[in-house]
C-alpha positions as CSV (number, residue, x, y, z in Angstrom):
1,M,-44.6,-24.2,4.7
2,I,-41.9,-22.5,6.8
3,Q,-44.1,-19.7,7.9
4,E,-46.6,-22.1,9.4
5,Q,-44.0,-23.5,11.7
6,L,-43.1,-20.0,13.1
7,D,-44.6,-18.4,16.2
8,P,-46.5,-15.1,15.8
9,H,-43.6,-13.0,17.2
10,T,-41.2,-14.5,14.7
11,Q,-43.6,-13.9,11.9
12,D,-44.0,-10.3,13.1
13,L,-40.2,-9.8,13.1
14,L,-39.9,-11.2,9.6
15,A,-42.7,-8.8,8.4
16,Q,-40.7,-5.9,9.9
17,Y,-37.6,-7.2,8.1
18,R,-39.4,-7.2,4.7
19,A,-40.7,-3.7,5.2
20,L,-37.2,-2.4,6.1
21,L,-35.3,-4.4,3.5
22,P,-34.8,-1.4,1.2
23,T,-33.4,0.6,4.1
24,F,-31.0,-2.3,5.0
25,E,-29.8,-2.3,1.4
26,K,-29.4,1.4,1.4
27,I,-27.1,1.2,4.5
28,S,-25.1,-1.6,2.9
29,V,-24.3,0.8,0.0
30,I,-23.7,4.1,2.0
31,V,-21.4,2.8,4.7
32,P,-18.8,1.1,2.4
33,E,-18.7,4.2,0.2
34,K,-18.1,6.5,3.2
35,L,-15.5,4.2,4.7
36,K,-13.6,4.0,1.4
37,E,-13.6,7.8,1.1
38,F,-12.2,8.2,4.6
39,F,-9.6,5.5,4.1
40,D,-8.4,7.3,0.9
41,E,-8.2,10.6,2.8
42,A,-6.2,9.0,5.7
43,G,-3.9,7.1,3.3
44,I,-5.0,3.8,4.6
45,I,-4.8,0.9,2.1
46,V,-7.1,-2.0,2.9
47,A,-7.4,-5.3,1.2
48,S,-11.2,-5.1,0.9
49,V,-14.4,-3.8,2.3
50,E,-17.1,-6.4,2.2
51,H,-20.8,-6.0,3.0
52,R,-24.0,-8.1,3.0
53,V,-27.6,-7.9,4.1
54,K,-28.8,-10.9,6.0
55,T,-31.2,-13.0,3.9
56,E,-34.6,-13.8,5.0
57,N,-33.8,-17.5,5.2
58,S,-30.7,-16.8,7.4
59,L,-32.8,-14.5,9.6
60,T,-35.5,-17.1,9.9
61,G,-33.0,-19.7,11.1
62,K,-31.7,-17.3,13.7
63,L,-35.1,-16.4,14.9
64,K,-36.1,-20.0,15.3
65,L,-33.2,-20.4,17.8
66,K,-33.4,-17.2,19.7
67,G,-36.2,-15.0,18.4
68,S,-37.7,-14.5,21.9
69,K,-34.7,-12.3,22.9
70,Y,-35.6,-9.6,20.4
71,H,-38.4,-7.1,21.2
72,D,-38.5,-5.8,17.6
73,I,-36.3,-5.8,14.4
74,Y,-34.2,-2.9,15.7
75,D,-32.8,-5.2,18.4
76,I,-31.0,-7.3,15.8
77,T,-27.7,-5.7,15.2
78,D,-26.3,-7.9,12.3
79,L,-28.9,-7.5,9.7
80,V,-26.4,-5.4,7.8
81,G,-22.9,-6.6,8.2
82,L,-19.6,-5.2,6.9
83,R,-16.1,-6.5,7.1
84,V,-13.0,-4.4,6.6
85,I,-9.9,-6.5,5.9
86,T,-6.5,-4.9,6.4
87,F,-3.1,-6.0,5.4
88,Y,-1.5,-5.1,8.7
89,I,-2.5,-5.5,12.4
90,D,-1.6,-1.9,13.0
91,D,-4.2,-0.8,10.5
92,V,-7.1,-2.5,12.3
93,D,-6.9,0.2,15.0
94,K,-6.6,3.0,12.4
95,V,-9.7,1.6,10.7
96,A,-11.5,1.5,14.1
97,S,-10.6,5.1,14.7
98,I,-12.2,6.1,11.4
99,V,-15.3,4.0,12.2
100,D,-15.6,5.7,15.6
101,R,-15.4,9.2,14.0
102,L,-18.0,8.4,11.4
103,F,-20.6,6.5,13.3
104,D,-22.3,6.2,16.7
105,I,-20.9,3.2,18.4
106,D,-22.9,0.9,20.6
107,W,-20.1,0.1,23.0
108,A,-22.1,-2.2,25.2
109,N,-22.6,-4.6,22.3
110,S,-19.3,-4.1,20.5
111,I,-16.5,-6.5,21.3
112,D,-12.7,-6.7,20.8
113,K,-12.1,-10.4,20.2
114,R,-8.4,-9.6,19.9
115,K,-8.2,-9.8,23.7
116,A,-9.0,-13.5,23.6
117,H,-6.2,-15.7,24.9
118,E,-7.3,-19.2,23.7
119,I,-4.6,-21.0,21.8
120,D,-6.9,-21.6,18.8
121,S,-8.4,-18.1,18.7
122,F,-6.3,-16.5,15.9
123,G,-8.9,-16.6,13.2
124,Y,-11.5,-15.0,15.5
125,L,-9.5,-12.0,16.6
126,S,-11.7,-9.5,14.9
127,L,-12.7,-6.2,16.3
128,H,-16.5,-5.9,16.1
129,Y,-18.3,-2.6,16.3
130,I,-22.0,-2.2,16.4
131,C,-22.8,1.1,14.7
132,R,-25.5,3.5,13.8
133,I,-25.4,6.3,11.2
134,P,-25.8,9.7,13.0
135,E,-28.4,12.0,11.6
136,E,-26.0,15.0,11.4
137,Y,-23.8,12.9,9.2
138,F,-26.3,11.4,6.8
139,K,-30.1,11.6,6.6
140,D,-32.5,10.6,3.8
141,P,-36.2,11.4,4.0
142,E,-36.9,8.5,1.7
143,Y,-35.5,6.1,4.4
144,P,-36.9,7.5,7.7
145,D,-35.6,4.5,9.7
146,L,-32.1,4.6,8.4
147,N,-30.7,6.3,11.4
148,K,-32.4,3.9,13.9
149,I,-30.9,0.7,12.4
150,R,-27.7,-0.7,13.9
151,F,-25.2,-2.6,11.8
152,E,-22.0,-4.5,12.5
153,I,-18.5,-3.7,11.2
154,Q,-15.9,-6.4,11.6
155,M,-12.2,-5.4,11.3
156,R,-9.4,-8.0,10.9
157,T,-6.3,-8.8,8.9
158,V,-6.0,-10.7,5.7
159,L,-4.3,-13.6,7.5
160,Q,-7.0,-13.7,10.2
161,H,-9.6,-13.7,7.4
162,A,-7.9,-16.5,5.6
163,W,-7.6,-18.5,8.7
164,A,-11.3,-18.0,9.6
165,N,-12.3,-19.2,6.1
166,M,-10.0,-22.2,6.3
167,N,-11.6,-23.1,9.7
168,H,-15.0,-22.8,8.2
169,D,-14.1,-25.1,5.2
170,T,-12.5,-27.8,7.5
171,G,-15.4,-27.8,9.9
172,Y,-13.3,-26.6,12.7
173,K,-15.5,-24.8,15.4
174,S,-18.6,-26.2,13.7
175,G,-19.5,-28.6,16.5
176,V,-18.2,-31.6,14.5
177,E,-15.7,-33.6,16.5
178,I,-12.3,-33.5,14.9
179,P,-9.4,-35.9,15.8
180,T,-6.9,-34.4,18.3
181,V,-4.0,-34.7,15.8
182,Y,-5.8,-32.4,13.4
183,L,-6.8,-29.9,16.1
184,R,-3.1,-29.9,17.2
185,N,-1.9,-29.2,13.6
186,L,-4.5,-26.5,13.2
187,S,-3.4,-24.8,16.4
188,R,0.2,-25.0,15.3
189,L,-0.7,-23.3,12.0
190,A,-2.7,-20.6,13.9
191,G,0.4,-19.8,15.9
192,I,2.5,-19.6,12.8
193,L,0.1,-17.3,11.1
194,E,-0.2,-15.1,14.1
195,L,3.6,-14.7,14.2
196,V,3.6,-13.9,10.5
197,D,0.9,-11.2,11.1
198,D,3.1,-9.7,13.8
199,E,6.2,-9.9,11.7
200,F,4.7,-8.1,8.7
201,S,3.7,-5.2,11.0
202,R,7.1,-5.2,12.7
203,I,8.9,-5.1,9.3
204,R,6.7,-2.3,8.1
205,R,7.4,-0.2,11.2
206,E,11.2,-0.8,10.9
207,L,11.1,0.1,7.2
208,S,9.3,3.3,8.1
209,D,11.9,4.1,10.7
210,Y,14.7,3.3,8.1
211,R,13.2,5.6,5.6
212,R,13.0,8.4,8.1
213,Q,16.6,7.9,9.1
214,V,17.6,7.9,5.4
215,Q,15.7,11.1,4.8
216,N,17.4,12.8,7.8
217,L,20.8,11.7,6.7
218,V,20.3,12.9,3.2
219,A,18.9,16.2,4.5
220,S,21.9,16.6,6.8
221,G,24.4,15.9,3.9
222,N,25.9,12.8,5.5
223,L,25.6,10.9,2.2
224,A,28.6,8.7,2.8
225,E,26.7,7.0,5.6
226,V,23.7,6.2,3.4
227,Q,23.6,2.8,1.6
228,L,22.5,3.0,-2.0
229,D,19.1,1.5,-2.5
230,G,15.7,2.3,-3.8
231,D,14.5,4.3,-0.8
232,S,17.7,6.2,-0.3
233,F,18.1,7.0,-4.0
234,S,14.5,8.4,-4.1
235,S,15.3,10.7,-1.1
236,F,18.6,11.7,-2.8
237,L,16.8,12.7,-6.0
238,Q,14.5,15.0,-4.0
239,I,17.5,17.2,-3.1
240,G,18.3,17.7,-6.8
241,P,21.9,16.4,-6.9
242,F,22.2,16.9,-10.7
243,D,20.3,20.2,-10.9
244,A,23.2,22.5,-10.9
245,L,25.0,20.6,-13.7
246,M,21.7,20.3,-15.6
247,R,21.1,24.1,-15.5
248,R,24.7,24.7,-16.7
249,I,24.2,22.3,-19.6
250,A,20.8,23.8,-20.5
251,S,22.4,27.3,-20.7
252,I,24.6,26.2,-23.7
253,N,21.6,26.6,-26.0
254,Q,19.3,28.3,-23.5
255,A,17.3,25.1,-23.6
256,E,14.2,24.1,-21.6
257,I,14.7,21.2,-19.2
258,Q,12.2,18.4,-19.5
259,Q,12.0,16.3,-16.3
260,V,12.0,12.5,-16.8
261,N,12.1,9.5,-14.5
262,M,15.6,9.1,-13.1
263,S,15.0,5.7,-11.4
264,P,16.8,3.7,-14.1
265,F,20.1,5.3,-12.9
266,L,19.8,3.3,-9.7
267,S,20.6,0.0,-11.4
268,L,23.4,1.7,-13.4
269,F,25.1,3.2,-10.3
270,K,25.0,-0.2,-8.7
271,A,26.4,-1.8,-11.8
272,M,29.2,0.7,-11.7
273,G,30.0,-0.5,-8.2
274,F,28.6,2.5,-6.2
275,K,27.7,1.5,-2.6
276,T,26.6,4.7,-1.0
277,L,25.0,8.0,-2.0
278,G,28.4,9.5,-1.1
279,D,29.9,7.7,-4.1
280,I,27.4,9.4,-6.4
281,E,28.1,12.8,-4.7
282,A,31.8,12.3,-5.3
283,M,31.2,11.5,-8.9
284,V,29.2,14.7,-9.4
285,K,32.0,16.8,-7.8
286,K,34.8,15.2,-9.7
287,Y,33.3,14.8,-13.2
288,S,30.9,17.7,-13.6
289,D,33.3,19.7,-15.7
290,A,33.9,16.6,-17.9
291,A,30.1,16.0,-18.3
292,Y,29.8,19.7,-19.3
293,Q,32.4,19.3,-21.9
294,I,30.6,16.3,-23.4
295,A,27.4,18.4,-23.5
296,C,29.1,21.3,-25.1
297,F,30.3,19.1,-27.9
298,Q,26.9,17.3,-28.3
299,M,24.8,20.5,-28.3
300,G,27.3,22.6,-30.3
301,I,26.3,20.6,-33.4
302,T,22.6,20.9,-32.8
303,D,20.0,23.6,-32.1
304,L,18.1,21.7,-29.4
305,D,16.0,23.9,-27.2
306,I,14.5,21.1,-25.1
307,I,16.7,18.6,-23.3
308,S,16.0,15.7,-20.9
309,S,17.0,16.0,-17.3
310,S,18.8,12.7,-17.7
311,V,21.5,14.3,-19.8
312,A,23.5,15.4,-16.7
313,P,23.7,12.0,-14.9
314,Q,24.3,10.2,-18.2
315,N,27.2,12.5,-19.1
316,L,28.6,12.1,-15.6
317,C,28.5,8.3,-16.0
318,T,30.0,8.6,-19.5
319,A,32.9,10.6,-18.1
320,Y,33.4,8.4,-15.1
321,I,33.4,5.2,-17.2
322,L,35.9,6.6,-19.7
323,K,38.3,8.0,-17.2
324,N,38.2,4.8,-15.2
325,G,39.1,2.5,-18.1
326,G,35.6,1.2,-18.8
327,G,35.9,1.9,-22.5
328,R,33.4,0.7,-25.1
329,A,32.2,-2.2,-22.9
330,G,31.5,0.2,-20.0
331,L,29.6,2.6,-22.2
332,K,27.5,-0.3,-23.6
333,L,26.7,-1.5,-20.1
334,M,25.5,2.1,-19.3
335,L,23.3,2.2,-22.4
336,D,21.9,-1.2,-21.7
337,A,21.0,-0.3,-18.2
338,L,19.3,3.0,-19.2
339,N,17.6,2.0,-22.5
340,G,17.4,-1.8,-22.3
341,P,19.8,-4.2,-24.1
342,S,19.9,-3.8,-27.9
343,D,22.3,-4.0,-30.8
344,G,22.0,-0.3,-31.3
345,N,23.7,0.3,-28.0
346,E,27.0,-1.0,-29.5
347,F,26.8,1.6,-32.2
348,M,26.0,4.3,-29.7
349,A,28.9,3.3,-27.5
350,D,31.3,3.6,-30.5
351,F,29.7,7.0,-31.3
352,L,30.3,8.2,-27.7
353,L,33.9,7.1,-27.9
354,E,34.4,9.0,-31.1
355,Q,32.7,12.1,-29.7
356,T,34.8,12.3,-26.5
357,K,38.2,11.1,-27.6
358,D,39.6,14.6,-28.2
359,L,37.8,16.4,-25.4
360,P,40.1,18.1,-22.8
361,F,39.1,15.9,-19.9
362,M,40.3,12.8,-21.8
363,N,43.8,14.2,-22.1
364,K,44.3,15.0,-18.4
């Protein structure tokens, strides 16, 4: 019934579409795979890579409206469409750079809608590239037309994508008249979302700058200037602050050191009142001999030949707590922080008190 209403040119275009449909579907598989490979190599994390091949019904509706502008099926650039959704505005340009390296770009038909200045344009600020797969990059004899077909890649942020979907659901931009009060509220919301998008990117840039500053301060040894937090502690561990003590402890029994995750010590150091990396450095310098004494007693009654890398910082904390009046409660706090709260930690705290009470550092 529909075909009888179409002019011969439209019917010819639809016939071309059907003949090339396997090629369209092939492109819709190849392109996302290649993009994801390059994103992984570049360390770019995206929210999603979506793709679709325009259905025949959708194409028919399009051709009814403006089929005369197309000479043949190759003139239609959105039969295969992809959308790359990023978390941050900055990543849109990074994605675009990868797309530019991978594919031939039809610049005349590509458009950067981010340059729009309308107050209600937020959800439409996508970057649209019309692309073609170059033969030198990928060619398949089973799909001889694959390198002739252009396809569209849209790039935008999660918030822009969400806004566009909300607009679609509400009928905004659909030609249906909406009362001014709702248009005004939608525009206000668009402005808020655009600010949020900008702020997310700004915060990420500032966090990256902060991490670089922390790494430089740690590398330079200015630890007293570095606030104790997750990023700074991670950088601190990279310089091996407990390694010398750990090797000294391992030498007692010529034991092998098994590396373990040291991140639980961050919450312990904070609970102990440490504010900077300099506080941890000072503890290492002041209590290393005491920590070694604890290890000598512990290992002297065993024949352990494999010990955890956490022994050094744990013994340091034990010595610090005992010499600063933390007693049994302080030791239990340490064990709870490192192992999780349990009744057994009370027994272990008492055991540590008994082990250490006669050691030389306790009598100084």
